N, C-alpha and C positions, 0 to 999 in steps of 0.2 A: 901109290897115292901121293898127294901133294902135302901141304902143311898140316901137321898134327896139331889140333886146336882143342883146348879145354875151355868149356863154358862154365863160368863161375856165377851162379845165381840165376834164377828163372822167374823173376817178376815179369811184369808186362814187357819191359825192355829186354830182359834176358831171354825170354822166350822167343822174341823176334830175332835176336842174334843166334839163338840155338837153331831155329829153322833155317836161317841163312847159311850157317855152317853145314847143316845136313844137306841142303839143296845145292851147295857149291861143288862143282866137279873137281876143283883144285884143292879141296879141304877134306880132311878126315877128322871126325869127332873122336878125340882121344880120351875124353873124360868129362864128367858133369858133376859139379858141386852144387848142392842145394841147402838152404837153411830150413825149409819147411819139413818137419819130420814125416808128414803125410806123403811127401814126394820121394822119400828115401826108398830105394828098391824098385822104383818104376823105371821102365825103359825110357830113354830120352825121347824116343818117337811118340810115346804116349803123352809126355809132357808138352811136346811141341805140336801135338795133334797131327802127326804124320805116321808113316810106316815105321815098324820097329827097326831099331839101329843096332841092337846088341850091346849098347852102352848103357850101363845101369847107374842111376843117380845115387850119390853118396853124400853124407855130411861128415865124412871122415877126412880131415885135412891131411893126415899122414898118407893116406892112400893116394890122394891127389898129388902130393909132393913126390911120390915114388914113380908116378907115371912118366913115360917117355913122351914128351910133347915139345913142340916148337914155341908155343905161345898160349897165353891165357887171356880170354876176354873177361875182364873183371867188371861186372855190372851190378854189384851189390847195392842195396839201398843206402843212400847217404845217411849218416848218423853223426850226432855230436859226441865228442869234438870232431873237428874237420879231419884230424889225423886218425880217426877210429880204425880205418882199414889198413893203415900203414904196416902193421905187424904182419898181417897175412900177405900183403903185397911183397914185403921184403923177404919173407920165407919163400915165396914163389920164385922171386928173382935169384935168391941164393941157390935154389935147386936147379938152376940152369934154364928156367923158362922165362922168355920175354913176357911182358905184361902190357896190355892196353887197358886203360881205365877210363870210364865215363864220368867218374866222380872227381873231377879236378886233375891235379898232377900235370897241369899244362905248363907250369913254371914254378916248381918247388924251390928253385934257387932264390925266389923272392923272400923266403922266410929265413934265409941265412944258413950258415954252415951247420949249426946245431940241428937244424931240421933236415937238410938235404944230405948230410954226410952219411947217415945210416942207409939211405936209399942208394947212394953212389957206391958205398962199400958192398952192399948186397949185389949190385950189378957187376962189380969187379969180381966178386967171389964166384958168381954164377955165369960170368961171361954173357950177360943178358942186358936187356934194355927195358926201360919204362917209358910209356908214351901216353899222355892224356889226349883223349880224342872224343869226338861227338859233334853235335851241332852248336851248342852253347853251354859250356866251353867247346872249342875245337874247330868251328867252321866260320861263324858269322864275323867274329872279331879277328881271329887268327888268319883267316883266308880272305874273306870278302872285304872287310874294312881295311885291312892292312895292304892288300894288293891295290885297292882303289886309290890309295894315296900316291901311287906311282905316277899319276897324271898331274899332280899338284906342283906348282912352283912355290906356293906358300901354303902353310897349314896353320889354321887358327884353332880349330876344335873338331873333334870327332865324337858323335853321339851314336851309340848303338842301342836301339830300343827293341825289346821283345815283349810280346803280349801273348800269354798262354791262358786259354780258358780251361780251368781245372775241374769243372763239375763232372767230367767223365771219370775222374780218378776214383778208384774203388777201395783203396787201402786206408782205413781210418787212421791208423798210426802215422802214416805218411802225411795225410792231409791235415790232421789236427795238431800233431806233435812236431813233425819235421818242418812243415810249411807254415804252421801257426794259424791256419784258418779256424774261425770259431772262438778265438781268444778275445777276452774283454778289452775293447779298445781303450777304455778310460783307465785301465790299470797297467798299460804297457808303454814302454819306450822302445820302439823298434830299433833304435840305435844303441841300445844297451847290449854290450858285447856278451853279457851273461845270458841273454835270452837264447834259447836253444836254436831256433831258426837262424838267428843272426850269427851265432857261432859257426854254423855249417856254411851258410851262404857267403859270409864275409871271407872265409878261408878260400872258398872256390873262386869267387869272382875278383878278389883282390889280385890273384895271380893273373887272371885274364887281362885286367887293366894294366898291371905292371909289365906284363909281357909285351903288350901292344906299344906302350910308351917306350920301352927300351929297345924294342925291335926297330923302331923308327929312329933310333940314335939319340933320343933325349935322355936327360938325367932325371929320374923320378925322385921327387922330394917326399911325397907321401901319397897314400890312398885314403881319401876321406869318404865317409858315408853320409847319406842324406835320405834315409829311408822314411817312408810315409805309409801309414795304414788307414784304411777307410772302413766305416761301419756298414753292415748289411742294411739295405733299405727296407727289408722285410724278412720273414723267415724263408730260408732257402733249403729246399729238400733236394739233396743230390746223392750220388751213388754211395758215397762213404758215410752219409749220415746227415744230421740237421745242423745248419748254421743259423743260429738265432739272430733275430733282428738286433742290430746294434753291436754285434760282435764282428770280428774281422772277416770281411768278404773280398777284400782287395788289398794287396800289398804291392807297393811300388818300391822295389829295392833299387837303390842308386849308389854307385861307386864312382868317385872322381879321381883321376890320376892328375896330381898337381905337379906342374913344371913351371919354374920361374915365378912361383907364387900365384899361378892361376890354373884353372881347370883346362887341361889339354884334351883329356879323354873322359867320357862319361859312359858308363854302362848302366842302362835303365831297364829294369825287368818288371813288368806288370804281370803278376799271377793273380787271376781273378776268378770269382764265382758268379759275378754279374757284371754287366757293362755300364752300370749306372754312373760310375765315377770316371769313366773314360771320356776324354775330350772328343774322340772320334770312335763311335761304336763300330764303324766299318773299318776296322783296323787290319793292317797286315801283321803277319807273325813277327817279322823282323823289319826294321827300318834302319838304314845306315845313313846318317847325315854328316857330310863333311863340309865344314866352312873353311874356305881357303881360296886359292887362285889356281884353277876354278873351284867353285863349290859343286857339291854333287849330292843327290838323294837317290838311294837305292832301296827298293822294297822287295821283299822276298816272301813268297808263300810256297809251301810244298803241297802237292795234291796227289791223291791216288788216281790211278787210271780209271777211265769210264768203265762201268759195270764191275768194279772191284767188289768182291763178295766176302771179304774178311773184315774183322773188327779192328785189325791193326791200322794205326794211324799213319799218315805220311811221315810225321816226325819220327815215329818209331822205326820205320823203314830207313829214314835218313840217317839216324844214329847207327843202325846196324850196317848200312852201306859204308859209312865213314870208318867203322872198325874193320870190316872185312877188307876194304880196299887199302887200308894202312898196313895189313899184315906183312906183305912181302918186304916193304922197306924197313919195318921194325925188326923183322927177323934178320935182315941182312946188315943192320946197323952195328957199329962197334958198341961195346958195353957202355952204359951210362944213361942219363936222362935225355930223351930225345925231344927236339923241338921241330916245328914245321919248317921244311926247307922253303924259303921264300926268296924272290929276287925282284928287281925293278920296283922297289918301294920308294916312297918319299923318304929322304934322309935328312936329318937335322943338319943345318949348315956347319955345326960344330963337330959333326961326326966325320971321321976320316978312316 
């Protein structure tokens, strides 16, 4: 068999990754960790809606740590604080397993040695690597936007915009607590670092902005936030529950990478339950706008094939594809925190 892979967590994203592992001829499912007690003891195939695999789901961390595996796909639900999952990830790394995470970890060095040192120590102890991967973080800024600067002679500003319609999300805790939908607009400051959604997302996307700035050879001065929330125009009934009129139905999360006293990079994420507050309701999922010489606009939408018969979204497939395709390079890498290998980028004139 090929790479021995452990799947960690089986929410909507985790199940897509699980099916991808099972279906891949170069992968062997070595283990399955679940949080939901109702899934404990089930065959992985039952959870993934496919044929039995012989791999039984467990919520016993020690059993997972003792397994022989090359890599773990860590797709647990994000929680506050941003570092919530670091203990589990470090233990996996210490046990000799490489880890790919979809919940940040794209540039842990941004937070300084006190934050990144335990991760690096775990990697050295286990001769293992940690890699943050996915679509955003992981693809749009780190690959598309960064590589696109390679045609620029001058660079003034990069803005990466994401628009995600969240009304298909089914987990109430994730929708209302983690993402903040349905919260009272008049009682909230979305830029308050103590608000749980801000804690989580600031941690994740400050890394994305910092990595992009520093990858281009600039010296980052700060990452500033400029978050805005919008009230529901009426009661919204969606899969996870009711969003009452006047409560949060649209959050525009914005992070700015400051260089030379001005905004060089902006990451703007619209997570919405209605399109009422969008300037363009016919939006792309991602837009990359580069102002420079030359300037450039890139729009990206993912689509499922014609006659696709499953509920899985193209974005879920895209995240799973990002993880699966990264496995060979992460397994082969020396121990440490891995970053995307990139070339032919715009480089700051001060960078040598």
